[in-house]
mmCIF entry with sequence, helices, sheets and N, C-alpha, C, O atoms, coordinates in Angstrom:
data_MODEL
# 
_entry.id   MODEL 
# 
_entity.id                         1 
_entity.type                       polymer 
_entity.pdbx_number_of_molecules   1 
# 
_entity_poly.entity_id                      1 
_entity_poly.type                           'polypeptide(L)' 
_entity_poly.nstd_linkage                   no 
_entity_poly.nstd_monomer                   no 
_entity_poly.pdbx_seq_one_letter_code       MTNKNHTTLYKGVTSNLPKRVQQHKESYYSQSFTSRYNLYLLIYWNPFRK 
_entity_poly.pdbx_seq_one_letter_code_can   MTNKNHTTLYKGVTSNLPKRVQQHKESYYSQSFTSRYNLYLLIYWNPFRK 
_entity_poly.pdbx_strand_id                 A 
# 
loop_
_entity_poly_seq.entity_id 
_entity_poly_seq.num 
_entity_poly_seq.mon_id 
_entity_poly_seq.hetero 
1 1  MET n 
1 2  THR n 
1 3  ASN n 
1 4  LYS n 
1 5  ASN n 
1 6  HIS n 
1 7  THR n 
1 8  THR n 
1 9  LEU n 
1 10 TYR n 
1 11 LYS n 
1 12 GLY n 
1 13 VAL n 
1 14 THR n 
1 15 SER n 
1 16 ASN n 
1 17 LEU n 
1 18 PRO n 
1 19 LYS n 
1 20 ARG n 
1 21 VAL n 
1 22 GLN n 
1 23 GLN n 
1 24 HIS n 
1 25 LYS n 
1 26 GLU n 
1 27 SER n 
1 28 TYR n 
1 29 TYR n 
1 30 SER n 
1 31 GLN n 
1 32 SER n 
1 33 PHE n 
1 34 THR n 
1 35 SER n 
1 36 ARG n 
1 37 TYR n 
1 38 ASN n 
1 39 LEU n 
1 40 TYR n 
1 41 LEU n 
1 42 LEU n 
1 43 ILE n 
1 44 TYR n 
1 45 TRP n 
1 46 ASN n 
1 47 PRO n 
1 48 PHE n 
1 49 ARG n 
1 50 LYS n 
# 
_struct_asym.id          A 
_struct_asym.entity_id   1 
# 
loop_
_struct_conf.conf_type_id 
_struct_conf.id 
_struct_conf.pdbx_PDB_helix_id 
_struct_conf.beg_label_comp_id 
_struct_conf.beg_label_asym_id 
_struct_conf.beg_label_seq_id 
_struct_conf.pdbx_beg_PDB_ins_code 
_struct_conf.end_label_comp_id 
_struct_conf.end_label_asym_id 
_struct_conf.end_label_seq_id 
_struct_conf.pdbx_end_PDB_ins_code 
_struct_conf.beg_auth_comp_id 
_struct_conf.beg_auth_asym_id 
_struct_conf.beg_auth_seq_id 
_struct_conf.end_auth_comp_id 
_struct_conf.end_auth_asym_id 
_struct_conf.end_auth_seq_id 
_struct_conf.pdbx_PDB_helix_class 
_struct_conf.details 
_struct_conf.pdbx_PDB_helix_length 
HELX_P HELX_P1 AA1 LEU A 17 ? LYS A 25 ? LEU A 17 LYS A 25 1 ? 9 
HELX_P HELX_P2 AA2 PHE A 33 ? ARG A 36 ? PHE A 33 ARG A 36 1 ? 4 
# 
_struct_conf_type.id          HELX_P 
_struct_conf_type.criteria    ? 
_struct_conf_type.reference   ? 
# 
loop_
_atom_site.group_PDB 
_atom_site.id 
_atom_site.type_symbol 
_atom_site.label_atom_id 
_atom_site.label_alt_id 
_atom_site.label_comp_id 
_atom_site.label_asym_id 
_atom_site.label_entity_id 
_atom_site.label_seq_id 
_atom_site.pdbx_PDB_ins_code 
_atom_site.Cartn_x 
_atom_site.Cartn_y 
_atom_site.Cartn_z 
_atom_site.occupancy 
_atom_site.B_iso_or_equiv 
_atom_site.pdbx_formal_charge 
_atom_site.auth_seq_id 
_atom_site.auth_comp_id 
_atom_site.auth_asym_id 
_atom_site.auth_atom_id 
_atom_site.pdbx_PDB_model_num 
ATOM 1   N N  . MET A 1 1  ? -8.880  17.609 -4.648  1.00 0.00 ? 1  MET A N  1 
ATOM 2   C CA . MET A 1 1  ? -8.897  19.043 -4.578  1.00 0.00 ? 1  MET A CA 1 
ATOM 3   C C  . MET A 1 1  ? -10.332 19.526 -4.409  1.00 0.00 ? 1  MET A C  1 
ATOM 4   O O  . MET A 1 1  ? -11.268 18.889 -4.892  1.00 0.00 ? 1  MET A O  1 
ATOM 5   N N  . THR A 1 2  ? -10.495 20.607 -3.750  1.00 0.00 ? 2  THR A N  1 
ATOM 6   C CA . THR A 1 2  ? -11.836 21.159 -3.531  1.00 0.00 ? 2  THR A CA 1 
ATOM 7   C C  . THR A 1 2  ? -11.713 22.688 -3.507  1.00 0.00 ? 2  THR A C  1 
ATOM 8   O O  . THR A 1 2  ? -10.621 23.254 -3.559  1.00 0.00 ? 2  THR A O  1 
ATOM 9   N N  . ASN A 1 3  ? -12.895 23.333 -3.426  1.00 0.00 ? 3  ASN A N  1 
ATOM 10  C CA . ASN A 1 3  ? -12.873 24.825 -3.383  1.00 0.00 ? 3  ASN A CA 1 
ATOM 11  C C  . ASN A 1 3  ? -13.005 25.259 -1.926  1.00 0.00 ? 3  ASN A C  1 
ATOM 12  O O  . ASN A 1 3  ? -13.048 24.423 -1.024  1.00 0.00 ? 3  ASN A O  1 
ATOM 13  N N  . LYS A 1 4  ? -13.066 26.553 -1.706  1.00 0.00 ? 4  LYS A N  1 
ATOM 14  C CA . LYS A 1 4  ? -13.089 27.112 -0.346  1.00 0.00 ? 4  LYS A CA 1 
ATOM 15  C C  . LYS A 1 4  ? -14.327 26.696 0.439   1.00 0.00 ? 4  LYS A C  1 
ATOM 16  O O  . LYS A 1 4  ? -14.295 26.574 1.664   1.00 0.00 ? 4  LYS A O  1 
ATOM 17  N N  . ASN A 1 5  ? -15.428 26.478 -0.302  1.00 0.00 ? 5  ASN A N  1 
ATOM 18  C CA . ASN A 1 5  ? -16.651 26.029 0.394   1.00 0.00 ? 5  ASN A CA 1 
ATOM 19  C C  . ASN A 1 5  ? -16.826 24.505 0.472   1.00 0.00 ? 5  ASN A C  1 
ATOM 20  O O  . ASN A 1 5  ? -17.816 24.015 1.016   1.00 0.00 ? 5  ASN A O  1 
ATOM 21  N N  . HIS A 1 6  ? -15.889 23.789 -0.060  1.00 0.00 ? 6  HIS A N  1 
ATOM 22  C CA . HIS A 1 6  ? -15.944 22.294 -0.077  1.00 0.00 ? 6  HIS A CA 1 
ATOM 23  C C  . HIS A 1 6  ? -17.188 21.769 -0.760  1.00 0.00 ? 6  HIS A C  1 
ATOM 24  O O  . HIS A 1 6  ? -17.765 20.779 -0.311  1.00 0.00 ? 6  HIS A O  1 
ATOM 25  N N  . THR A 1 7  ? -17.610 22.406 -1.831  1.00 0.00 ? 7  THR A N  1 
ATOM 26  C CA . THR A 1 7  ? -18.844 22.016 -2.520  1.00 0.00 ? 7  THR A CA 1 
ATOM 27  C C  . THR A 1 7  ? -18.574 21.227 -3.796  1.00 0.00 ? 7  THR A C  1 
ATOM 28  O O  . THR A 1 7  ? -19.499 20.620 -4.336  1.00 0.00 ? 7  THR A O  1 
ATOM 29  N N  . THR A 1 8  ? -17.316 21.213 -4.306  1.00 0.00 ? 8  THR A N  1 
ATOM 30  C CA . THR A 1 8  ? -17.022 20.422 -5.539  1.00 0.00 ? 8  THR A CA 1 
ATOM 31  C C  . THR A 1 8  ? -15.740 19.658 -5.259  1.00 0.00 ? 8  THR A C  1 
ATOM 32  O O  . THR A 1 8  ? -14.815 20.177 -4.633  1.00 0.00 ? 8  THR A O  1 
ATOM 33  N N  . LEU A 1 9  ? -15.698 18.456 -5.716  1.00 0.00 ? 9  LEU A N  1 
ATOM 34  C CA . LEU A 1 9  ? -14.547 17.585 -5.498  1.00 0.00 ? 9  LEU A CA 1 
ATOM 35  C C  . LEU A 1 9  ? -13.936 17.102 -6.783  1.00 0.00 ? 9  LEU A C  1 
ATOM 36  O O  . LEU A 1 9  ? -14.647 16.780 -7.736  1.00 0.00 ? 9  LEU A O  1 
ATOM 37  N N  . TYR A 1 10 ? -12.635 17.049 -6.817  1.00 0.00 ? 10 TYR A N  1 
ATOM 38  C CA . TYR A 1 10 ? -11.886 16.547 -7.983  1.00 0.00 ? 10 TYR A CA 1 
ATOM 39  C C  . TYR A 1 10 ? -10.861 15.532 -7.445  1.00 0.00 ? 10 TYR A C  1 
ATOM 40  O O  . TYR A 1 10 ? -10.203 15.777 -6.434  1.00 0.00 ? 10 TYR A O  1 
ATOM 41  N N  . LYS A 1 11 ? -10.738 14.386 -8.144  1.00 0.00 ? 11 LYS A N  1 
ATOM 42  C CA . LYS A 1 11 ? -9.690  13.474 -7.743  1.00 0.00 ? 11 LYS A CA 1 
ATOM 43  C C  . LYS A 1 11 ? -8.867  13.153 -8.961  1.00 0.00 ? 11 LYS A C  1 
ATOM 44  O O  . LYS A 1 11 ? -9.377  13.153 -10.081 1.00 0.00 ? 11 LYS A O  1 
ATOM 45  N N  . GLY A 1 12 ? -7.573  12.874 -8.747  1.00 0.00 ? 12 GLY A N  1 
ATOM 46  C CA . GLY A 1 12 ? -6.700  12.590 -9.818  1.00 0.00 ? 12 GLY A CA 1 
ATOM 47  C C  . GLY A 1 12 ? -5.485  11.783 -9.361  1.00 0.00 ? 12 GLY A C  1 
ATOM 48  O O  . GLY A 1 12 ? -5.366  11.439 -8.185  1.00 0.00 ? 12 GLY A O  1 
ATOM 49  N N  . VAL A 1 13 ? -4.588  11.485 -10.296 1.00 0.00 ? 13 VAL A N  1 
ATOM 50  C CA . VAL A 1 13 ? -3.406  10.686 -10.056 1.00 0.00 ? 13 VAL A CA 1 
ATOM 51  C C  . VAL A 1 13 ? -2.227  11.482 -10.652 1.00 0.00 ? 13 VAL A C  1 
ATOM 52  O O  . VAL A 1 13 ? -2.335  12.058 -11.734 1.00 0.00 ? 13 VAL A O  1 
ATOM 53  N N  . THR A 1 14 ? -1.125  11.497 -9.934  1.00 0.00 ? 14 THR A N  1 
ATOM 54  C CA . THR A 1 14 ? 0.052   12.174 -10.424 1.00 0.00 ? 14 THR A CA 1 
ATOM 55  C C  . THR A 1 14 ? 1.319   11.485 -9.800  1.00 0.00 ? 14 THR A C  1 
ATOM 56  O O  . THR A 1 14 ? 1.257   10.826 -8.762  1.00 0.00 ? 14 THR A O  1 
ATOM 57  N N  . SER A 1 15 ? 2.444   11.684 -10.496 1.00 0.00 ? 15 SER A N  1 
ATOM 58  C CA . SER A 1 15 ? 3.716   11.160 -9.952  1.00 0.00 ? 15 SER A CA 1 
ATOM 59  C C  . SER A 1 15 ? 4.487   12.266 -9.286  1.00 0.00 ? 15 SER A C  1 
ATOM 60  O O  . SER A 1 15 ? 5.528   12.006 -8.683  1.00 0.00 ? 15 SER A O  1 
ATOM 61  N N  . ASN A 1 16 ? 4.005   13.518 -9.373  1.00 0.00 ? 16 ASN A N  1 
ATOM 62  C CA . ASN A 1 16 ? 4.697   14.660 -8.764  1.00 0.00 ? 16 ASN A CA 1 
ATOM 63  C C  . ASN A 1 16 ? 3.659   15.571 -8.082  1.00 0.00 ? 16 ASN A C  1 
ATOM 64  O O  . ASN A 1 16 ? 3.222   16.572 -8.650  1.00 0.00 ? 16 ASN A O  1 
ATOM 65  N N  . LEU A 1 17 ? 3.286   15.202 -6.874  1.00 0.00 ? 17 LEU A N  1 
ATOM 66  C CA . LEU A 1 17 ? 2.238   15.975 -6.216  1.00 0.00 ? 17 LEU A CA 1 
ATOM 67  C C  . LEU A 1 17 ? 2.506   17.416 -6.010  1.00 0.00 ? 17 LEU A C  1 
ATOM 68  O O  . LEU A 1 17 ? 1.642   18.231 -6.332  1.00 0.00 ? 17 LEU A O  1 
ATOM 69  N N  . PRO A 1 18 ? 3.666   17.807 -5.486  1.00 0.00 ? 18 PRO A N  1 
ATOM 70  C CA . PRO A 1 18 ? 3.872   19.286 -5.285  1.00 0.00 ? 18 PRO A CA 1 
ATOM 71  C C  . PRO A 1 18 ? 3.714   20.090 -6.605  1.00 0.00 ? 18 PRO A C  1 
ATOM 72  O O  . PRO A 1 18 ? 3.106   21.160 -6.624  1.00 0.00 ? 18 PRO A O  1 
ATOM 73  N N  . LYS A 1 19 ? 4.261   19.558 -7.668  1.00 0.00 ? 19 LYS A N  1 
ATOM 74  C CA . LYS A 1 19 ? 4.140   20.271 -8.923  1.00 0.00 ? 19 LYS A CA 1 
ATOM 75  C C  . LYS A 1 19 ? 2.669   20.347 -9.400  1.00 0.00 ? 19 LYS A C  1 
ATOM 76  O O  . LYS A 1 19 ? 2.212   21.394 -9.859  1.00 0.00 ? 19 LYS A O  1 
ATOM 77  N N  . ARG A 1 20 ? 1.977   19.275 -9.287  1.00 0.00 ? 20 ARG A N  1 
ATOM 78  C CA . ARG A 1 20 ? 0.591   19.234 -9.769  1.00 0.00 ? 20 ARG A CA 1 
ATOM 79  C C  . ARG A 1 20 ? -0.310  20.168 -8.892  1.00 0.00 ? 20 ARG A C  1 
ATOM 80  O O  . ARG A 1 20 ? -1.190  20.853 -9.414  1.00 0.00 ? 20 ARG A O  1 
ATOM 81  N N  . VAL A 1 21 ? -0.079  20.176 -7.620  1.00 0.00 ? 21 VAL A N  1 
ATOM 82  C CA . VAL A 1 21 ? -0.890  21.082 -6.763  1.00 0.00 ? 21 VAL A CA 1 
ATOM 83  C C  . VAL A 1 21 ? -0.608  22.529 -7.163  1.00 0.00 ? 21 VAL A C  1 
ATOM 84  O O  . VAL A 1 21 ? -1.532  23.339 -7.251  1.00 0.00 ? 21 VAL A O  1 
ATOM 85  N N  . GLN A 1 22 ? 0.626   22.849 -7.400  1.00 0.00 ? 22 GLN A N  1 
ATOM 86  C CA . GLN A 1 22 ? 0.983   24.246 -7.813  1.00 0.00 ? 22 GLN A CA 1 
ATOM 87  C C  . GLN A 1 22 ? 0.298   24.590 -9.144  1.00 0.00 ? 22 GLN A C  1 
ATOM 88  O O  . GLN A 1 22 ? -0.197  25.701 -9.332  1.00 0.00 ? 22 GLN A O  1 
ATOM 89  N N  . GLN A 1 23 ? 0.280   23.629 -10.047 1.00 0.00 ? 23 GLN A N  1 
ATOM 90  C CA . GLN A 1 23 ? -0.410  23.870 -11.363 1.00 0.00 ? 23 GLN A CA 1 
ATOM 91  C C  . GLN A 1 23 ? -1.931  24.181 -11.145 1.00 0.00 ? 23 GLN A C  1 
ATOM 92  O O  . GLN A 1 23 ? -2.509  25.043 -11.807 1.00 0.00 ? 23 GLN A O  1 
ATOM 93  N N  . HIS A 1 24 ? -2.537  23.442 -10.193 1.00 0.00 ? 24 HIS A N  1 
ATOM 94  C CA . HIS A 1 24 ? -3.920  23.684 -9.953  1.00 0.00 ? 24 HIS A CA 1 
ATOM 95  C C  . HIS A 1 24 ? -4.101  25.088 -9.303  1.00 0.00 ? 24 HIS A C  1 
ATOM 96  O O  . HIS A 1 24 ? -5.018  25.821 -9.673  1.00 0.00 ? 24 HIS A O  1 
ATOM 97  N N  . LYS A 1 25 ? -3.251  25.444 -8.365  1.00 0.00 ? 25 LYS A N  1 
ATOM 98  C CA . LYS A 1 25 ? -3.370  26.750 -7.716  1.00 0.00 ? 25 LYS A CA 1 
ATOM 99  C C  . LYS A 1 25 ? -3.156  27.898 -8.689  1.00 0.00 ? 25 LYS A C  1 
ATOM 100 O O  . LYS A 1 25 ? -3.759  28.958 -8.527  1.00 0.00 ? 25 LYS A O  1 
ATOM 101 N N  . GLU A 1 26 ? -2.299  27.708 -9.708  1.00 0.00 ? 26 GLU A N  1 
ATOM 102 C CA . GLU A 1 26 ? -2.017  28.774 -10.671 1.00 0.00 ? 26 GLU A CA 1 
ATOM 103 C C  . GLU A 1 26 ? -2.924  28.717 -11.901 1.00 0.00 ? 26 GLU A C  1 
ATOM 104 O O  . GLU A 1 26 ? -2.771  29.523 -12.820 1.00 0.00 ? 26 GLU A O  1 
ATOM 105 N N  . SER A 1 27 ? -3.864  27.774 -11.926 1.00 0.00 ? 27 SER A N  1 
ATOM 106 C CA . SER A 1 27 ? -4.733  27.561 -13.079 1.00 0.00 ? 27 SER A CA 1 
ATOM 107 C C  . SER A 1 27 ? -3.947  27.433 -14.327 1.00 0.00 ? 27 SER A C  1 
ATOM 108 O O  . SER A 1 27 ? -4.249  28.067 -15.338 1.00 0.00 ? 27 SER A O  1 
ATOM 109 N N  . TYR A 1 28 ? -2.902  26.588 -14.267 1.00 0.00 ? 28 TYR A N  1 
ATOM 110 C CA . TYR A 1 28 ? -1.975  26.386 -15.393 1.00 0.00 ? 28 TYR A CA 1 
ATOM 111 C C  . TYR A 1 28 ? -2.742  25.970 -16.676 1.00 0.00 ? 28 TYR A C  1 
ATOM 112 O O  . TYR A 1 28 ? -2.442  26.439 -17.774 1.00 0.00 ? 28 TYR A O  1 
ATOM 113 N N  . TYR A 1 29 ? -3.725  25.088 -16.503 1.00 0.00 ? 29 TYR A N  1 
ATOM 114 C CA . TYR A 1 29 ? -4.553  24.728 -17.647 1.00 0.00 ? 29 TYR A CA 1 
ATOM 115 C C  . TYR A 1 29 ? -5.912  25.495 -17.476 1.00 0.00 ? 29 TYR A C  1 
ATOM 116 O O  . TYR A 1 29 ? -6.789  25.047 -16.737 1.00 0.00 ? 29 TYR A O  1 
ATOM 117 N N  . SER A 1 30 ? -6.055  26.614 -18.148 1.00 0.00 ? 30 SER A N  1 
ATOM 118 C CA . SER A 1 30 ? -7.150  27.502 -17.932 1.00 0.00 ? 30 SER A CA 1 
ATOM 119 C C  . SER A 1 30 ? -8.528  26.918 -18.219 1.00 0.00 ? 30 SER A C  1 
ATOM 120 O O  . SER A 1 30 ? -9.520  27.393 -17.666 1.00 0.00 ? 30 SER A O  1 
ATOM 121 N N  . GLN A 1 31 ? -8.612  25.901 -19.069 1.00 0.00 ? 31 GLN A N  1 
ATOM 122 C CA . GLN A 1 31 ? -9.924  25.318 -19.410 1.00 0.00 ? 31 GLN A CA 1 
ATOM 123 C C  . GLN A 1 31 ? -10.185 24.042 -18.635 1.00 0.00 ? 31 GLN A C  1 
ATOM 124 O O  . GLN A 1 31 ? -11.147 23.340 -18.945 1.00 0.00 ? 31 GLN A O  1 
ATOM 125 N N  . SER A 1 32 ? -9.371  23.707 -17.636 1.00 0.00 ? 32 SER A N  1 
ATOM 126 C CA . SER A 1 32 ? -9.538  22.469 -16.889 1.00 0.00 ? 32 SER A CA 1 
ATOM 127 C C  . SER A 1 32 ? -10.674 22.576 -15.882 1.00 0.00 ? 32 SER A C  1 
ATOM 128 O O  . SER A 1 32 ? -11.101 23.672 -15.522 1.00 0.00 ? 32 SER A O  1 
ATOM 129 N N  . PHE A 1 33 ? -11.148 21.440 -15.442 1.00 0.00 ? 33 PHE A N  1 
ATOM 130 C CA . PHE A 1 33 ? -12.177 21.307 -14.474 1.00 0.00 ? 33 PHE A CA 1 
ATOM 131 C C  . PHE A 1 33 ? -11.810 22.098 -13.159 1.00 0.00 ? 33 PHE A C  1 
ATOM 132 O O  . PHE A 1 33 ? -12.626 22.848 -12.623 1.00 0.00 ? 33 PHE A O  1 
ATOM 133 N N  . THR A 1 34 ? -10.602 21.901 -12.693 1.00 0.00 ? 34 THR A N  1 
ATOM 134 C CA . THR A 1 34 ? -10.184 22.576 -11.470 1.00 0.00 ? 34 THR A CA 1 
ATOM 135 C C  . THR A 1 34 ? -10.127 24.090 -11.614 1.00 0.00 ? 34 THR A C  1 
ATOM 136 O O  . THR A 1 34 ? -10.407 24.812 -10.658 1.00 0.00 ? 34 THR A O  1 
ATOM 137 N N  . SER A 1 35 ? -9.773  24.573 -12.785 1.00 0.00 ? 35 SER A N  1 
ATOM 138 C CA . SER A 1 35 ? -9.775  26.007 -13.060 1.00 0.00 ? 35 SER A CA 1 
ATOM 139 C C  . SER A 1 35 ? -11.171 26.581 -13.065 1.00 0.00 ? 35 SER A C  1 
ATOM 140 O O  . SER A 1 35 ? -11.451 27.595 -12.426 1.00 0.00 ? 35 SER A O  1 
ATOM 141 N N  . ARG A 1 36 ? -12.041 25.916 -13.797 1.00 0.00 ? 36 ARG A N  1 
ATOM 142 C CA . ARG A 1 36 ? -13.437 26.383 -13.953 1.00 0.00 ? 36 ARG A CA 1 
ATOM 143 C C  . ARG A 1 36 ? -14.137 26.511 -12.615 1.00 0.00 ? 36 ARG A C  1 
ATOM 144 O O  . ARG A 1 36 ? -14.889 27.458 -12.387 1.00 0.00 ? 36 ARG A O  1 
ATOM 145 N N  . TYR A 1 37 ? -13.884 25.534 -11.712 1.00 0.00 ? 37 TYR A N  1 
ATOM 146 C CA . TYR A 1 37 ? -14.579 25.494 -10.452 1.00 0.00 ? 37 TYR A CA 1 
ATOM 147 C C  . TYR A 1 37 ? -13.713 26.006 -9.256  1.00 0.00 ? 37 TYR A C  1 
ATOM 148 O O  . TYR A 1 37 ? -14.089 25.890 -8.090  1.00 0.00 ? 37 TYR A O  1 
ATOM 149 N N  . ASN A 1 38 ? -12.561 26.566 -9.614  1.00 0.00 ? 38 ASN A N  1 
ATOM 150 C CA . ASN A 1 38 ? -11.696 27.212 -8.603  1.00 0.00 ? 38 ASN A CA 1 
ATOM 151 C C  . ASN A 1 38 ? -11.313 26.213 -7.477  1.00 0.00 ? 38 ASN A C  1 
ATOM 152 O O  . ASN A 1 38 ? -11.427 26.526 -6.291  1.00 0.00 ? 38 ASN A O  1 
ATOM 153 N N  . LEU A 1 39 ? -10.870 25.038 -7.873  1.00 0.00 ? 39 LEU A N  1 
ATOM 154 C CA . LEU A 1 39 ? -10.446 24.003 -6.929  1.00 0.00 ? 39 LEU A CA 1 
ATOM 155 C C  . LEU A 1 39 ? -8.991  24.121 -6.657  1.00 0.00 ? 39 LEU A C  1 
ATOM 156 O O  . LEU A 1 39 ? -8.193  23.901 -7.567  1.00 0.00 ? 39 LEU A O  1 
ATOM 157 N N  . TYR A 1 40 ? -8.588  24.454 -5.461  1.00 0.00 ? 40 TYR A N  1 
ATOM 158 C CA . TYR A 1 40 ? -7.191  24.688 -5.185  1.00 0.00 ? 40 TYR A CA 1 
ATOM 159 C C  . TYR A 1 40 ? -6.770  24.136 -3.824  1.00 0.00 ? 40 TYR A C  1 
ATOM 160 O O  . TYR A 1 40 ? -5.595  24.234 -3.470  1.00 0.00 ? 40 TYR A O  1 
ATOM 161 N N  . LEU A 1 41 ? -7.686  23.563 -3.055  1.00 0.00 ? 41 LEU A N  1 
ATOM 162 C CA . LEU A 1 41 ? -7.328  23.041 -1.744  1.00 0.00 ? 41 LEU A CA 1 
ATOM 163 C C  . LEU A 1 41 ? -7.157  21.525 -1.821  1.00 0.00 ? 41 LEU A C  1 
ATOM 164 O O  . LEU A 1 41 ? -8.082  20.813 -2.211  1.00 0.00 ? 41 LEU A O  1 
ATOM 165 N N  . LEU A 1 42 ? -6.001  21.043 -1.456  1.00 0.00 ? 42 LEU A N  1 
ATOM 166 C CA . LEU A 1 42 ? -5.759  19.607 -1.362  1.00 0.00 ? 42 LEU A CA 1 
ATOM 167 C C  . LEU A 1 42 ? -6.294  19.131 -0.052  1.00 0.00 ? 42 LEU A C  1 
ATOM 168 O O  . LEU A 1 42 ? -5.875  19.622 0.996   1.00 0.00 ? 42 LEU A O  1 
ATOM 169 N N  . ILE A 1 43 ? -7.218  18.179 -0.070  1.00 0.00 ? 43 ILE A N  1 
ATOM 170 C CA . ILE A 1 43 ? -7.850  17.709 1.137   1.00 0.00 ? 43 ILE A CA 1 
ATOM 171 C C  . ILE A 1 43 ? -7.393  16.319 1.528   1.00 0.00 ? 43 ILE A C  1 
ATOM 172 O O  . ILE A 1 43 ? -7.570  15.937 2.684   1.00 0.00 ? 43 ILE A O  1 
ATOM 173 N N  . TYR A 1 44 ? -6.837  15.574 0.662   1.00 0.00 ? 44 TYR A N  1 
ATOM 174 C CA . TYR A 1 44 ? -6.379  14.222 0.945   1.00 0.00 ? 44 TYR A CA 1 
ATOM 175 C C  . TYR A 1 44 ? -5.384  13.765 -0.077  1.00 0.00 ? 44 TYR A C  1 
ATOM 176 O O  . TYR A 1 44 ? -5.489  14.122 -1.250  1.00 0.00 ? 44 TYR A O  1 
ATOM 177 N N  . TRP A 1 45 ? -4.409  12.972 0.345   1.00 0.00 ? 45 TRP A N  1 
ATOM 178 C CA . TRP A 1 45 ? -3.524  12.320 -0.580  1.00 0.00 ? 45 TRP A CA 1 
ATOM 179 C C  . TRP A 1 45 ? -3.096  11.000 0.018   1.00 0.00 ? 45 TRP A C  1 
ATOM 180 O O  . TRP A 1 45 ? -2.995  10.872 1.238   1.00 0.00 ? 45 TRP A O  1 
ATOM 181 N N  . ASN A 1 46 ? -2.852  10.049 -0.798  1.00 0.00 ? 46 ASN A N  1 
ATOM 182 C CA . ASN A 1 46 ? -2.452  8.665  -0.391  1.00 0.00 ? 46 ASN A CA 1 
ATOM 183 C C  . ASN A 1 46 ? -1.262  8.193  -1.219  1.00 0.00 ? 46 ASN A C  1 
ATOM 184 O O  . ASN A 1 46 ? -1.411  7.917  -2.410  1.00 0.00 ? 46 ASN A O  1 
ATOM 185 N N  . PRO A 1 47 ? -0.098  8.099  -0.616  1.00 0.00 ? 47 PRO A N  1 
ATOM 186 C CA . PRO A 1 47 ? 1.092   7.620  -1.394  1.00 0.00 ? 47 PRO A CA 1 
ATOM 187 C C  . PRO A 1 47 ? 0.931   6.141  -1.751  1.00 0.00 ? 47 PRO A C  1 
ATOM 188 O O  . PRO A 1 47 ? 0.373   5.373  -0.967  1.00 0.00 ? 47 PRO A O  1 
ATOM 189 N N  . PHE A 1 48 ? 1.407   5.746  -2.910  1.00 0.00 ? 48 PHE A N  1 
ATOM 190 C CA . PHE A 1 48 ? 1.370   4.381  -3.376  1.00 0.00 ? 48 PHE A CA 1 
ATOM 191 C C  . PHE A 1 48 ? 2.773   3.984  -3.872  1.00 0.00 ? 48 PHE A C  1 
ATOM 192 O O  . PHE A 1 48 ? 3.391   4.677  -4.680  1.00 0.00 ? 48 PHE A O  1 
ATOM 193 N N  . ARG A 1 49 ? 3.226   2.887  -3.374  1.00 0.00 ? 49 ARG A N  1 
ATOM 194 C CA . ARG A 1 49 ? 4.534   2.363  -3.790  1.00 0.00 ? 49 ARG A CA 1 
ATOM 195 C C  . ARG A 1 49 ? 4.384   0.918  -4.169  1.00 0.00 ? 49 ARG A C  1 
ATOM 196 O O  . ARG A 1 49 ? 3.624   0.165  -3.560  1.00 0.00 ? 49 ARG A O  1 
ATOM 197 N N  . LYS A 1 50 ? 5.127   0.544  -5.191  1.00 0.00 ? 50 LYS A N  1 
ATOM 198 C CA . LYS A 1 50 ? 5.134   -0.910 -5.560  1.00 0.00 ? 50 LYS A CA 1 
ATOM 199 C C  . LYS A 1 50 ? 5.941   -1.737 -4.647  1.00 0.00 ? 50 LYS A C  1 
ATOM 200 O O  . LYS A 1 50 ? 6.034   -2.951 -4.832  1.00 0.00 ? 50 LYS A O  1 
# 
């Protein structure tokens, strides 16, 4: 995830990408890193399967 100016980067792992992206966009966790730096743009994802 990044902000509109692409100046801050966040990476994470999730089993439900659509839900997690929506949580970031809505600032679901108001004290989180992504909320503090207004990171809401998904710039890359890589699926992993066993």
